[in-house]
C-alpha positions as CSV (number, residue, x, y, z in Angstrom):
1,M,11.8,-5.9,-14.5
2,G,10.6,-7.7,-11.4
3,I,11.8,-8.3,-7.9
4,S,14.0,-11.4,-7.6
5,I,13.9,-13.8,-4.7
6,W,17.2,-12.4,-3.3
7,Q,15.8,-8.9,-3.2
8,L,12.7,-10.1,-1.3
9,L,15.0,-12.0,1.2
10,I,17.1,-8.9,1.8
11,I,13.9,-6.8,2.4
12,L,12.6,-9.4,4.8
13,L,15.8,-9.5,6.7
14,I,15.8,-5.7,7.1
15,V,12.2,-5.7,8.3
16,L,13.0,-8.5,10.7
17,L,16.0,-6.5,12.1
18,L,13.9,-3.3,12.4
19,F,10.8,-4.7,14.1
20,G,11.9,-8.0,15.6
21,A,10.3,-11.4,15.3
22,K,8.0,-11.1,18.2
23,K,6.4,-7.8,17.0
24,L,6.0,-9.2,13.5
25,R,4.3,-12.3,14.9
26,T,2.0,-10.2,16.9
27,L,1.2,-8.0,14.0
28,G,0.5,-11.1,11.8
29,S,-1.9,-12.7,14.3
30,D,-3.7,-9.4,14.8
31,L,-4.2,-8.9,11.1
32,G,-5.3,-12.5,10.7
33,G,-7.9,-12.1,13.5
34,A,-9.2,-8.9,11.9
35,V,-9.6,-10.7,8.5
36,K,-11.3,-13.6,10.2
37,G,-13.7,-11.3,12.0
38,F,-14.5,-9.5,8.8
39,K,-15.3,-12.7,7.0
40,N,-17.5,-14.0,9.8
41,A,-19.4,-10.7,9.8
42,M,-19.9,-10.9,6.0
43,N,-21.1,-14.5,6.3
44,E,-23.6,-13.6,9.0
45,D,-25.0,-10.8,6.8
46,E,-25.4,-13.3,3.9
47,K,-27.1,-15.9,6.1
48,T,-29.5,-13.3,7.5
49,A,-30.4,-12.2,4.0
50,D,-30.9,-15.8,2.9
51,T,-33.2,-16.7,5.8
52,T,-35.4,-13.6,5.6
53,G,-35.4,-13.4,1.8
54,E,-34.4,-9.7,2.0
55,E,-31.3,-7.8,1.1
56,P,-29.2,-6.7,4.1
57,P,-29.8,-3.1,5.0
58,A,-27.4,-0.6,3.4
59,V,-25.3,1.4,5.8
60,T,-26.1,5.1,5.5
61,R,-24.3,8.0,7.0
62,Q,-26.4,10.0,9.5
63,P,-25.9,13.7,9.6
64,S,-24.2,14.9,12.7
65,D,-25.7,17.6,15.0
66,E,-23.3,20.2,13.7
67,T,-24.5,19.9,10.1
68,T,-28.2,19.8,11.0
69,K,-28.5,22.8,13.4
70,P,-28.4,26.3,12.0
71,R,-25.3,28.4,12.7
72,T,-25.7,31.3,15.0
73,E,-23.7,34.5,15.1
74,S,-21.7,33.3,18.1
75,S,-20.7,30.1,16.4
76,K,-19.6,32.0,13.4
77,E,-17.4,34.3,15.6
78,K,-15.8,31.3,17.3
79,D,-14.9,29.8,13.8
80,Q,-13.2,33.1,12.8
81,T,-10.9,33.2,15.9
């Protein structure tokens, strides 16, 4: 049980009527630009790793100030209210 070409055309027509051609065109170009930027960034990381002979640095999450400082009585009271 799959989707036929007629069902896809009806869905496309409904989406086109809801959003309009201009908005869909803008959305498509924005999505394409984002994908292109992502690919360029990935290629730059690979080139950097190839030239230095090292692995690219892994992205690690740094703890925020809230998680690193001890909680005081006044901050506990604020959370309870």
